[in-house]
N, C-alpha and C positions, 0 to 999 in steps of 0.2 A: 026632404027633412030628415028622413030616417038615416039617410047617408051623412047628412051633415052632423047628426047627432053621433053617429058612430065614429066620424072624423074628428069632430071637435070637442066631444065629451070625454070624462075620464073613464077611460075602459081599462081593466087590467091586462096586462101583457099576456100573450098567449103562453109564453114561457112559463110564467109564474102561475097561471090557471093550471098547466099541466102538472107543474111542481105540487100545487096544492091538491089537485084531484087524483095524482096517480097513487095506486097502491104501493104500500110499503115506504112511504116518505112522510117523515115526521114534520109537520109544518112548524113545530116550534124550534127544533134543533137543526132542520134542514138536512138530514143525512138519511141514506138509504139503509134501511134495517131489517128487512124481509129478503132472506136469500131465495124464498120460495113465491115471491110476487109473480114471477113469470116461471112457471114450472116448465113450460115446453120451449122456453126461449134459450137462445145460445149467444155468446157474445156477438156473433154477427147478426142475430135477428132482434137484438135490443133496440127498441124504437130510438131513432134519431132525433125525434121532436122533444126530447127532455136533456138538453145540454146541460142544464143547471144541476139535475139530478146525477148526471154522469160526472160532472166536475166535484160534487160533494162526495161521491161514492169513493173516488179515488183515494181519498185520504180519511177513511172513517176514524172516529176517536177510538182509544183503547176499549175493548169490551171485556167485562168481567170475565175471570176463568171459569170455563164449562165444567159443570157438575154431571153427576151421574144420570140427573133428571132432565138435563137439557135436551133439545131434540136437535140440535145442529150437529151433524154428523162430520162436518169439515174441521172442527176443532178438537184437537188432540189433547185428551185429559192428561193432567200431569203425572209423571211417573212416580211410583211409590218409592220412599227412601230405602234405600239397601239396608237390609236388618244383618244380624250376625250371620245368617246362612250365607246371604252373600258375600259378606267378608270372607267367610270361611273356604267358600268355594273359590273367591279370587287367590287365595294362598295355597291352593292345591295346584301342583305342577302338571301342565298337560304337554304329553309327548306322544309322537306317533309310535307305530309298532315297531319300525327300525330303530327309532331312538331308545325304545325299551329293550330291545335285544343288545344296543350297544352298551346301555347302563349295566345290564345283567352280565355282559362278557367283562366290564370293567370291575364289578363287583367280585366275579369269579377269581380274576387274575390277582385281587388284593387278597382275597382268603388264602390263595395258593402261595402269594409272598409271605404272609404271616405265618402259615404252617412250615415254609422253607427256614424261616429265621429260626422257629422253635425247633425244628429238625437238627439244625446246626448245633443249638445249644444241647440238644438231648444227646448227642453223640459223644460228647465229653465225659457223660456219666453213664454209659451204656452198661458197663460191667455192674456198677452199683445197682441200676435199674432191674438187671437181671436177677440179682439177688432178692430185691423185693418182689419181683413177679414170681420167681419161683418158691417163695416162702410158703405159700398155701400148701403145694404139693409135698413139700418137706414135712411141714407139720403133719398133714394127713398120713403119710407113710409112716411118720414116728408114733402117732396114736394107734396105728394098726400094728406095732411092734416090730417092723422091719429095722434091722441094724444099720443098713447103709441106705438111708433115704436120699436117692439121687435120680435125677433124669437120664436118660439115655440119648446118646447121638448116634443116628443110623447111617447117615450119609455125611461125606466131608464138608459139604457146604452148608449143612444144615445150622449149625451154630452161627456162622457168618451170617447167613439170611435172617435169622431171628434176632439175634442180639444186637446186630449191627445196622440192619435195615428196618424190619418190621417193628420191633420195640421202639426205636426212636420216632417211628412215624406214629405209632399209638401215642406216645408220650407228648408228640408234638401237637396231635390232635386234641388233647386235653389242656395243654397249656395255651393254645391259640383258640380255645372254643369262645371267650370273650370278644376276641377280634372277628371270628367267624360269625357269630351272632349280631354282632355291630354292624357287619356289611349286609347282612339279611335285612336288618331293620333300615338300614340306609336306603335299599332298594325299594322296600314297600311303603316307607313313610310319606314320599312325595305324593301318593295317592289317597293319604288320610287327611282329615281336617287338621287345622292348626291347632286346636285344643289337645287332639289326640297324638300329635307329634311330642307332646312333653311326657310321653310314657318311654321315651328312648331308653334313657339310663335306667329306670327300673326294669325294662324289659331285658337288657343285656346283663344287668347283675344278677336278677332273678333266675334268667335262663341259664347262665353259666353256672351259678351255684346250684341249681337243681342237676344239672348234668354231672357236675363233679360228685354231689352228694349221692348220686345213683351208681357212680363208679365206686365211691367208697363202700357203700352198703353192699355192692356185689363182691367187693374184694375180702371185706371182713367178716361178712354174714353169709351170704347166698353160696358162694363159690367154695367156701371152706366146707361147709355142710355138705354140698354136693359131691366133693371130691371123696370125702370120708365114706360116704354111702358107695360111691362108684368103684372105688379102690378096694373096698372091704367085701364085696360081693364074692368074690372067688376065694376068700382066706381060708374058709373051712373045707374047701373042695380041691385042696392042692394047686391052686392056680396063684403063681406070683406075679404081681403087676410090675410091667416093664413099660413105663411110660416115655415115648419119644419126645424130643423138644418140639418138634413141629406139631404133634397132636396136642400137646398140653397147652401150648400158645394159641392155637387156633380156638380151642375151647374157652381159653381165658379171654380171648377178643370177643368171642361171641357172647359170653355171659356180661363182661363188663360193659361193653358197648350198648348191648341191648337194654341192660337195666338203666344204663345213663340216658338213653334215648326215652324210655318208658317214664322216667322221672320228670319229662317235659311236659306231661299231660296237663298239669295246672295251666302252663304258658299257652298250650293249644286251645285249651278251652276259653281261656281269656281272650286270645287273641280272636277266636271264632266270634266272640261277644262283641269284640272291638268292631270288627266288620260287619256286624249286624246280621250275621249268619244265624246264629243260635241265641237264645236268651235263656235266663235261669230257670224259668218255668217249664220250658221245653226239655232242658236237661233233667230236671228232677222228674218230669212225667215220664221219661224214657229212660231212667237210671237203672232199671233191670237189664235193659239191653246193653248198656255200657258196662255193667257188672259181667254179663255173659262174653262179652268182647274181651274184657281184662282179664278173665280165667281162661280162655283160649290162648291169648298171646302169653300169658304166664306158663301155660303148658308147653308151648313152643320154646320159650327161652330158658325154662327150669332145666338144668342139665340132668336131673334125676326124675323118676316116675312116681316117686312116693308123694303122699298127701302132704306131709310135713313140710317138704320144701316147697311143694306148690302153694301152701298158705303162706308161707313166707315171703313169696312174691305177690301173691293176690292182696294180701291185707294192706300192705303200704300203697300199693297201686289204687286200691279203692279210696283209701284215705286222701291220695292225692288228686284222684277225681273230685271228691267233694271239696278240697281246697280250692280246686279251680271253679267250681260252681259258686263257692262262697266269693271269690275273687270277682267271678261275672256279677253276681248281685250287687258287689260294692259299686262296680262300674256302672251299672243301671241305674244305681241310686245317684250317683255323682252327676249322670245325665239328667236326671230329674231334680237335680237341686234339693236332694233329700239327705238326711243325715242317718248313719248307723249307730245304733245305741252302744258304743263302745264301752261305757262305765258297766252296763249290765253283762256284756260278755266277759269283761275283766273280772267280775265278781264269780261268774259261772266257772272260768277258767282256775281262779285262785280256790274255789270250793272243791274242784276235781283233783287238783294237786295236793290239797289237803288230805282228801281221801286215799289218794294214791301213796302218799308218805305215810299214813297210818297204816296201811295195807303192810307195806315194807317193813315197818317197825314191829309190827306184829309177827311177820314171818321170821324176823330176826330174832327177837326176844323171845317168842313162845315155840317155835317150830324148828330153831337150830338152823336157819338159812345164814347164809353170809354174801356179803357184796363183793364181787370181782371186777375187774376192768375190762372184761371181754364178755361176748354173748354167751349165755342169756343174762349176765350181770348179778344173777341172784342163784345161787347154788347151795346145795345142802352138804 
């Protein structure tokens, strides 16, 4: 009888029993939802007695995206959206070491080409340029009381080498300085962020302007005072100066180029801040060491050993250093999306100019000084 009941009675199918009793199977929806139901099983060791479960498991419904608290390690979490940093890094150019060398070679050739064009242009004005260069020596000898203020040619090739070769090269270097600085920036810019590349035009203009301003400062102020001191040392001890063209031009180049490069100090400070090597707080905290280095450089560049000419170099160099610190501070404020109080600075500068103008007016009206168009601009 028992056999007949099992044969004729309504008994659930073995597959349905397995599907209902198996762990990890949802009896309502009929799909396999627990990947850890058989932790020790493999695809080969999965029970074959549950074909319904296997059939349903092959096409599971879409599961919700995994979160940080879900335990399933097989589901990959969604990637975070790329922010500004990712976009900035995508804009950076990535090159190999050999590609960097090739780019450096290209930029150097372009620099030389620019200098070559400026050199050809300078050759057409070689004689006029030499009259300008020799003017400080002529003025110094005139102030010292010499009747024939002229330079001396010692060797036959001396004038040709100086006037027609070296002087045009020096002039071409100044004329091509914007092009040279642009090539330097073009070599460095691919390694900067996209926002930082917008500094290309200000970098070229300010760098070239400071370089030319340094040369003008050396020509009109530092070099002239140095020559008067150097050429007048032996005047009272029966020594007549005889300055050769080569010696004079070498001293002229050393002073003018040296001061021109020193005037690039604000650009150097700003560039180091741009590369995140230094910051304004570090620069201010170590300013005493910077001033010491400036004094040492001025002692090397200054053509005279007296303190007056030394301070004529040190004072503008220290001012340029703090201008670079100020530019570095502005860059940090820009990165942090903060603003500088320009209105307050304008009022402070206006007050200082008013005080300076008052002092000049007092010196002219009360103490008999007068203004002139050359250094020191206020004489008695």
